[in-house]
N, C-alpha and C positions, 0 to 999 in steps of 0.2 A: 682660723686654721687655713694655712696655705695649701695650694693644690698639691705641691710636692709631698707635704706631710700626709694629706689624705691618701695619696697613692701608696706611701709606705705602710700606712695602717691597713689598707686593703690587702697588700701582699702578706702582712703579718697575720691578718685574720684568716686568709686562705690557707696559710701554712698551719695555723692552729687547728683548723677544721680537719685537715688531712691527718694530723697527728693525734687527734682526740676522738672519743666516741661522738657520734652524731647527736647533736642536741638542737632544740628549737631556739633560735635566736630572735629576739624582737626586731622588727624592721625599724630603721631610723625614722623619726617623725618628720624630718625634713633634711634636705641636702643643700639648700640654697646657702650661700656663704657671702657675707659682706666683706669686701677687701678693704674699703676705705670710705669714710664720710668726711667731707670738707666743705667749708663755706668761704666765699670770697671775703666776707667780713664777719668776724665772730664777736663783735661788740654787741652789747645789749640793745634791744629795741631798734635794730637796724634792718631795713629791707635789703636782701642780698640774694645771691645765687648759690644754690647747693649742688655739689657734685657727689654722686654716690656710685662707687664701683662695686660690683657684685658678680658672682659666678652662679649660673644656673646649672643644675645637673639633669633636669628634665626639660625636654624640648617644649617650645611654645609655638602655637599656631596663630595664623591671622585671626583676629577677633578675641584672643586671650588677653588677660589683663596683667599688668604689674601695678601693685598697690604700695604706695609709700605713706606711712602714717607718722606725722609729727606729734610730739607729746604736748601735754597741757602747757600753756604759756606761749606757744607759737601761734602765729596768725598767717593764714595762706589766702592770698587774694584769689579772685576768680581768674583762673588761668585760661589762656588760649593755647592752641596747639603750638604756635610759634614760641611760646614761653618754655617749652619742654623739648629737649633733644635727647636722642638715644643713639649711641654708637657702640660697635663692638671694639675689641682691642686691636683691630686692624684699621681703626678710624673710618670704617664704612658706616654711613648713617643708616639707621633702621627706620622704616616708615611707621608713623604713628597716625592712626585713624581718628582718635578722639582723646580729649583730656577732660576729666570730670573732677570737680572739687566738692567734697561734702565735709564741712567743718575743717578739720586738720588732715583729712584723708585725701590723697591725690591718686586717682585711678587713671592709668594710661592704657588705652586700648590699642593693641598692636595691629599694624597693617600688613605684616608679612611674617613668615615662619622664622623662628630662631632655633638653631640646632642646640642639642644638649651640650653641656660643658663649655658653653660660651661665656666669656667674661664681658660684661656690659658696663658702659659708662653712661649714667643718667644725669642730666643737668636740669634743674628746676629753678627758674627765675621767678622772683616775686614772693619770696618767703620772708616773713618778718620774725626776727629772733625774739625770744622772751625778754621781758624788761627786768628780769632778775638774773644775777650771776648763778652759775651752777653747771652740773653735768646733766645732759639730756640724752635720752635714748631714742634714736630714729629707727623705725622698723621698716622692713621690706618683705613683701611676699608676692607670689605669682598665682595664677589660676591653678598651677599644678604643684606648688611647694608652699609649705607653711611659713609663717612669719619668723624672721630673725631680726636682731637689732644690733646697733653699734652706737657707742657713746661719743658725743662731741661736747667740748667745754665751751660755754658761752660766758664772755665777760671776764674770765680768769686770766686769759693771756690774749689781749686784743691783737687782731691781725694788723692794726694800725700802729702798734708799738714796735719799736726796733730793738735789736740787740744792743748790748752795752757799747759796742764799737762797730764802726763801719768797716766793710771789707774792701780790698783793692780790686781794681779792674785792669787787666792787661790785655791789649788788643794786638793782633798780628799786623793789622792795617788800621789806620785811623782816619781814612778818607770817606766822606759821605757816599753811601751806596756801594762801598767795596764789600766783597765777601771776605770774611776775616776769621782767624782763630780767636777764641775768647778764653781767658782764665779768670776765675772768680775766687777770691780768698787767698790764703788760708785764714780761717777765723774760728773762734770758740763758739760752741753751741750751748744752749741752755739744757739740752737733753742729749743723750747718746744716740748715735745712729743705730737703727735696728734693721736687720735684713728684711726686705719685703715692704718696708714703709716707703712713703713717697716724699721726694723733694720737689718743690714747685719753683721754677725760675720764670719770672715775668720780665719780658723785654722792655727796654726803655721806650719803644714806640711800636706801633702796630706794623705788620707786614715785614718784619725783619726775618721771619722764619720761612724755610722751604716747606714743601708739602709734607715731608717726613724726614726724620733724622735716624740714621743707623746707630745702634747702641755701641758699635765699635768706634764711633766718633766722639763718644762721651766717656769721661773718666771721673769717678768719685774717689777722691784721695788716692789717685793713681790706679784704681781698679776699674776695669770696664763695667759700665752700668749694666744692671740686670735687665732692664727694659726701659725704653724711651718712647713716649708718645707725646703728641701735640694736642693741646687743649685750646681751641680757637686759633686766632692769628697771632697771639702774643705770649703764650705760656707753654713751657716745656715741663712735662711730668717725668721724673726720673725715679726708677725703683732702686733702692739701696742694694748693692751687691753684697754677697757674703763676705768678701774681703774687707769691706768697710764696716762690718757689724761691730758695734761697741765703741767706735771712734767718737771722741768728744770734740774733735775739730772737723772742719769741712773745707775742701778745696775742689772746685769743679773746673774741668778742662774740656773745651770743645775744639776739635780740630777744624781747620779751614774747610775740609771736605764735608763737614756737617752742613754747610750752606747757610750759615747765619750771616746776614747782611747788616752793615752799619745803618743807622738812621739816615734818611735821605736829606735831612735838613742840617746844615752846619750852623755854627755860631750859637748853639744852645747848650745848656747843661743837661746831662742825662745821668740816670742811675739805673742799676739793675736791682731787682728784689728777689730774695730767696725766702721761701716759706718751708719750714719743717716743724712737724709736731705742733701745729697751731701757733707757731712763733714766726714773725716776719723779721728778716734782716735786710738792711739796705747797704748798697755799695757807696763808696766815695763818688762824688760827682766827677764826670769827665766830659770833654768836648771832642768833637771830630772836625776835621778840616773840610774845606769846601772841595767838592768834586768838579773836575773840569768837564765832565760829560755824564749824562744820565744813562748812557748806553754802555754796553760792554767795551772795555778799553781795547780789546784785541778784535779787529775785524776778521771775518771768516772768508774762506775761499769759495768761489763758485766755479764749477766745472761743467762745460757743455759738450755734448757729443758732436754738435754741429753749431758753429758760431755764425752762420749766414743769417742775414735778416729774413724773417718770415719762415725760416726752416723749422720743421718739426724736430724736436731734440729731447734728449734726456738731460736732467739737471741733478747735480750732486753738490751738497753743501757740507763743509767740514768745520765744526765749531769747537772751541775750547770754552767750556761753561764756567761760570763763576761759582756754581754749586752743583752737587750731584743730581743726576737725572734718574728718576725712579719710574716704576710701572704706573700706568694710568695718569701720566702727566700730560697736561694740555700743551700743544704746540700749534702755532699759527705761522704760516709762510705767506708773505705778501709779495706778489710779483709786481713788476713795474706798471703793467696795464692789464685791463680786463680782457683784451683781445688775445692775450697769451694763454688764458686758462679756459678749458672746456667747461660746460655747465655741470658735469658730473665726472668724478675721478674715482676709479675703483681702488679699494684698499690693497688689492693684490699688486698694484703698480707703485706703491709707496712703501719704503722701508726706513727704519731707524736702527742704525748699527746692525743692519742685516736682517732685522726682524720686521715682519709685516705689521703695519699700524692698524689701529682700530678707530671706530667712530669718525670716519672721514666725512667732511662736508665741504662744499664750495659756495662761497658768497662773493660774487664779483671777482676781484683779483686776489682774494684771500682763500687759502686752503687750510682748514683746521682739522686736526686729528689728535689722537692720544697714543702714547707708547702702550704696547700691549701688556696685559697682565703677565706676570712672570718675567718681565723685562729686567735684565741685569743692570744694577745701578752703575753709573759712570759719570766722570767729569768731562768726557769728550763725546761728541755727537756727530754722526754722519747720516744725513738725510739724503735719500735718493729717490727721484721721480724717474721711472723707467721710460723708454721710448713709447711704450703703449699707454702712458698717461695722457698722450696727445697734447703736450705743451708745445706752444709755438713761440719762437723768438719774436721780439718786436720787429715790425715790418720796416722800420727806419733804422739804418745803420747809426751807431752812436755808442756812448758809454752809459751804463746802467748800474743800479745797485739793488740788492734785495734787503728785506727786513724780516727777521724771524723773532717771534716771541716764544720763550720757553718758560712755562709756569709764571707768566706775568713779567718776566725780565726781557728787555729788548736788546737785540743784537743786530748790527748793520754789517753788510758784506763789504768786502773790498770792491772797488770799481771793476766791472768787467765789460769787455767790448763785444759788440755785435757788428760783424763786418758787412760787406756788400751783399746785396740780395741774391739769393739763389733762385728766386722766382723766375718763371718763364715770362718773357716779354709778351704782353697781351696782344692778340690779333684784333683787328677791327670787326666789330659786330654791331648790328642795328637792332636794338630792343625797343624802338619807338612804337611797335605794334604788339609788344608783350602784354599779357593780360593777367589780371587778378580778379577773381570772382568768388562770391559766397553761394552756397547751395540754398541758403535761406536768408532773406534780407530783412525779416521782421525783428523788432527790438526784443531783447531778453530771450532770444531763441537759440538753442544749439544749432550750429551751422558748420558745414564742411567748407573747405577752402581749396580753390584750384589756382595754381600759379603756372602760367605758361611763359617760360623764358625762350625767346626766339633763338638765342645763341650764346655760348660762353666765350669770353675772351681768353680764358686760361683753362686748361683741363682740370678736372677734379679726380683725385685718386680715391678709390673705394675705401671706406672705413677710416680715412685720414682727413680729407677735405670735406667741407660742408656748405650747404645753402642756408643762409640765415634770413628768416622772415620776421619782420618787425611789426607786431600788432600794436596799434595805438592804444592809449589809455581809454578805458571804457570796456574793451573786450575782456572777458574773463578767460584766462589761460590757465589750465590746471598745472600743478607742479610736476606731474608725470604724464607723458603721452606714450602709449605703447607703440613700438615700431611697426606692428602689423596694422595700425590705423593710418599709416602714411606710406604712399608709394612714390617712387622716383622713376619716371619712364616705365611705369607698369610693374616694377619690382618693389617688394616691401623694403623699407629703409633699413640700413644696417643698425642705425641707432638714432633716436630722437631725444634731444635734450631741451630743457626749458631754462632760459636765462631771463628772469623777470617776465616781460611781455614777449620776449623773443623766442621763436622756435629755431632750434639748431638741428638741421636734417642732414645726416651722413648717408650718402648713397651706398648701396651694396654692390655697385658696379663702377668700373672706370668710365668717365664721361669725357671724351675728347673735346678740344677747343672747337668752336663754331657749331657744336651740337646743340639742338633744341632740347630743353629740359621741361618736363611736365611734372610738377609736384602736386599730388592730390592728398588732402587731409580729409578723412571721412568725418561724418558727424559723430561717430563713436569716439573720436578724440576728445569730445566734451568741451570744445571751445564755444563760448556763449557770446552772442552779439551784445553790444552795449544796450543799456536800458533807455538811453536818450537817443531820439531820432536825429538824423543829420548826416553830413558827409564826413567820412573818415578816410585817412590815407594810410595804406599798407605799403611798406617798403621791402625791397629784396636786395640782399648782398650775397657775396660768396666769400669764403675764407681766403681765396687766392687772388682776388682783384681789389685794387684800391678804390675806395669810395662806393657810392650808391650805384647799383645796377639799374634799377628803375623803381618808380612808385606809382600807384594808381589809386584814384578815389573810389570809395565804396559808399553807397547810399543805404542807410539803415532807415527803414520805414516803420510806421506805427504798428503795434501788435495786432490791430484789426485788419491788417493785410491778410489775403487768402493765398495759401500755397498749395501746389499740387505737382504731380509728376506725370510725364507722358506715359501712357499705357498702364496707369494705376487708377483703379476705380474708387478714388477717395480724394478728399481735400482736407487741409488743416486750417482752422480758424480759431483765434484766441487760445491756442495751445491744445485744442481738441480736434480729433479726427472724425470726419463724417463720410458716409458712403455715397457714391455716385451710381446712378442707374447704368451708366456706360462710362468706360475709361476714356480720357482724352487721347486723341491720336492726331497724326499729321498727314496731310495730303498735299503733295507738291510744295512742301515747306510751310504750309498753313495749318495751325492747330484748330481742331474742331472740338467744341465742348457741348455736352448734353444740355438741353433747355433747362433742366432742373437746377443746374449749377448757377444760372443767372438769377434764379428765384431764391434758392436756399443759401447759396454761398455769398451772393452780392446784394440780396434784398431787393432786386428789381422786380417790378410787377410783370409776371410772365405767365402766359397760358399756352397750351399746346394740345395737339392730338396727333394721330398717326400721319397726318398730311400737312399740317400747318403749325406755325408758332408765332406768338406775338409778344414783343418786349416793349415796356413803356418805362421811360426814365425822364421825369420832369415833363417838359413840353415835347419830348421826342418819342414818336411811336414808330417801331420797326416791325414789319410783317415779313414772314418767310414762308416759302413752300418747299416741301421735301422734293428733291430732284431738280430744283431750279437754282440757277446762279444769279437770279434777279430778286432783289429785295426792295420793298417799298418803305421809304422813310418819309413820314409826314406827307404821304400821297405821291412822292416822287420816286420813280424807278431808278435803282442804282445797282450796277453790276458787282457781284461778289467775286472774290479771288478764286473760290471753289464753290461748288453747288452744295446746298444743304442736303444732308443724308439722314437716313433712318437707321438707328442702331439700338438693338434691344427695345424696340417699339417706342423710341423717343427720338425727336429730331435733334441732330447735332449740328451746331451753327458755328461759323468762323469766329474765333475769339477776338482777333484784332479788330475786326469790323465793328463789333459791339463795343469794345473798350474805347475806341476812338470817338464814339458818339455818346459815351456816358461819363467821360472825364476820368477814366481809370488809366493807370500806367502798368506796364508789364516789365518785370525783370526775369530774364531767362538765363540759366547756367546749366549746361550739360543735362538737359532733360528736366531740370527743376524750375518751376515757374513761381513767381510771386506777383499777385495782382493787388494794387493798392491805389488809394487816392492821395 
């Protein structure tokens, strides 16, 4: 029973109830309806794939089941989830959580909700037909609707047998890879066409079909198809329209706007196959000519709002497509170089035929996105990246081209020119004393980063230009860094992007040439030091200057290093934090540490009281007195840079003096210390 017939019966029933005395009517036992059951191969004892189309009237939830039962004589192998697919009639795939087989019963557990009155297309691979010819009933039920069945004939009319005569193929274009119109037939059928039944057309080779075909582009005996869907990458399913009902012959016409593409290989013989009512018909063989190019024959135009080298600009591309473009179609735009593309582009700044794109992402010099849902199908395409997408022209004047892929088809642009640079001539600056430092130098430790640029050769415009910090391999850089974890000259960054290992920092203020720039990345940004100790080089660039600004070596030490901060009464060792009796502090530029740090933090033999302290490391013995700037080292008096003091009832001793005599090194960055051997 078709949906249109069900609807008519519902109206008739409602009319009858209004016109008659009220009576109790029994509820229908089920409402599930099987539209069609077909197999790729209907020969006996053949393993094949089954396709079952059915409509549910009651909604299903995630965790509910669809159960398909094959009759006696069938054999169903142990199936995996990948052997079963489920789609709705809009070709949207529905998640399946699990597939279970018990004898000839296949239970499919759903992974998402399905609305009522949805038509579903279920395919099951790995089903072996009975070894005897006959008619067999295959049943379907759901968690909410009872079982119904549909008959399929096995062995009576093999899908491998052809009609008595082959049908003709007429192509609008016969060049490999060309988009073409296709006419198949006219030829006699073994059974009459019936409205609502399906005709299956199998392509000569895979990947000849677009993502979808509009029914207005397909005619059955001159009548527009009732419905057209694609099954996989090589089969079209066409529902017979009412105007062709009862016809004993068949002719199929596909317009060029359907988007069918000739096979990509020339010099071979090809055939089309048409299946109707479990009977397969084959076309006469045909050949196609060699193509001169695998890309679109017509190159597209590129328009720039500013053609100057290195300029920030909008980009517009106008393409004539070889097939129609539909909603949710994948598009990829490849720019000439990675430097032209920011690490992130907002979908608000990219449109296709005036509509905002969806699912946008950036990978190197490639920008990928999809046409939005509800997009109007078209054979022409205008892609626009606005000025706010922050695309930058190549920095060298010359001739360039773009590559755009639409639904897997490649199009190349016409050559376009980028002229003389609009960039400002750099002023001379000296960054020989520029600095790069980490807040923590221990391996596998989250660390902040401080970059001190002594001066810019070219000004940076807020929100447009950027500082690029190249972190070497080994550092773990997160895919996203919040702008509030990075400051430029004390102000939160306008935006922070991540491009592989590189940080792209956009300042939120204009920075003139010759101005010093301090970029601070806090530990909250979650950059993690390499796990392997050694010296690493961090480099700094800006978007407006050619070449490297400067690079500095960074020493990563073993995780057993000890870290602490000035004026904080704790230290970190082995990833754990321990309390100190007194916080470290400085006197005349010299750091004083409580005696307990040398014992607990560094493991040195240390004793103390309110007036003296003694530290022993190997053959070196150091003795200190509170209030004195004279220490005794192995019996010899040595002057300290500052006197030992008493804080919180514990002696505090100059750090550098002890480290120099025990073989320790010190790394200091903006109040953050790391002590290590």
